[in-house]
Steps between C-alpha positions, in 0.01 A plus 500: 500500500296291742180672608550433874827695514412830669706805412725613782673833541822417683749722678861441397800598713818551299845648554869431475582196714567587869300823485247406768239317293457226763436754776242680288336170408463405868365842594233496232409137569426602860217719366171306540387576145797372300698177496833425335632178356833377633772577246465224240670660195212343306445791264870546436573131448196386304312795352737784412777282354352476149714220358476286812126567522444388142698182563303421815166561333594276209617225737150471643318533828607162642865597475427831669325323787817299560709814482290678762502196726879532514503881532592581862396864466158413356432261789491798733164619361335175617313443174503154351630510140218275383242733653664801341499331159181296531321684220780423258534142619132434439475697176811343347577826324816701459540708808600864544739586782371854533157356578657251740661788688168683518337186633772463763436854625126434512532168682739653751262789561217254567688383811460849646128581462520826695762654271430703188838504331781260423863595458818343370856603581802427286774763468601364158161586357644850465654355183167367372263794531419480129388141541307582818320779316394262225359264764359756744472846349304625803736360765648720770881520501692586817865579426717534811837673465793482744836675529723315251786486750284319755373271225860421409589436864203266541559314174859434600367305799200313356565137406356535149710804406813524713715317245442765231749784442430853620494646149221261401284597798520873434454479125203271548349738754522798267372305200202345678402820680516718191324253274238407761407863560472569129276202427296536818404859427451442128281192527315524830470876536305592812503136613878519549640628830863536604631589845811469714576219742648757738166683516320173569709424807542859623143621444305171479152638571523778243655278234257214555207740483623607158546142386161390634327784318677402179362145514159636602501385862460694821807517720493238774730509803535121477754563224746600771451162672640288220696228682243223445474582133878493468519161671256364242647668195877491551655168405717338766769460235519880478493577870876552529473823297135591566477465877428873541173443314359323805497830687481711695544778248856635512483870423879513510548227236670733255844645424662167585725552201698754700640221716497204262627634165851595405565846348549361149171307525316813612652696215406238245138498618484880489658521156265245345165534683439861403123464455447435871707801604340730246135405537470363854709750695769267628810696596846429368778424744775754562742283305280491191677500166265518204754368250558129462529217251173330592298819471613516138383150409149536642336538156673189370400297803142621470482395135650160575253448783209584270628246247512240775139569594396480134656154472304359793 
């Protein structure tokens, strides 16, 4: 490891996609003592994917420079690839992508001299908590949880997910939530915090005080004035399904599923996503029927999903 790489202790926001991670990211970024990277998927794409990572490292640093120069998400951090990789370019040694990621966090933090912490938000990192722990065993993990029916409703509208079938959304929700909670508590212990999206929007001051204390910061009322942070962090390509993130805070942005989902879709979500209803106090609808085909195949889906992650 290069001697000039300073250890960083990042804050990671994770959760099932469309659970409010972007809103939380913007709120925390508005705190004067922490800054968040725009969502780059860097860790997911280059560090956690073991086979792909090994291939990239073997291909050499010059090839990786070219890859980053074409990466539209990476461009949003405003770090030149050659600057990020300058130590490897000059040393002509095999490079390590975990160290590259650390360096990216450090260089990004240098652009905000008044801040103490750096954070990264990628919902899919809920699948890679084991890898994150190996890289940053002392990191803080913020796991935001949302009513699975509202998640389903939102995912059926978002451009990246609306083409997927309902059964896939609900099975994925249950699998990611259950697995993420298990690994988060097991690996990160007291550094892992989970909380509900509904509490964040309904009781923002109380919830943000709890979150701030967890990442060892004092609560700052600027976190409720997050529009400028959202404008910087939310990609224009995502604005069609993330416009609420720009604010103001919508305390009523919940229970949309009651108007947007059909009875069979509600029932499917309630039959499959039992962890959320059991452990996070979401209430079943009056038409709830606990018996269903997809509830029975949850274990199989979970095992298949784990095999998929193992192959990456």
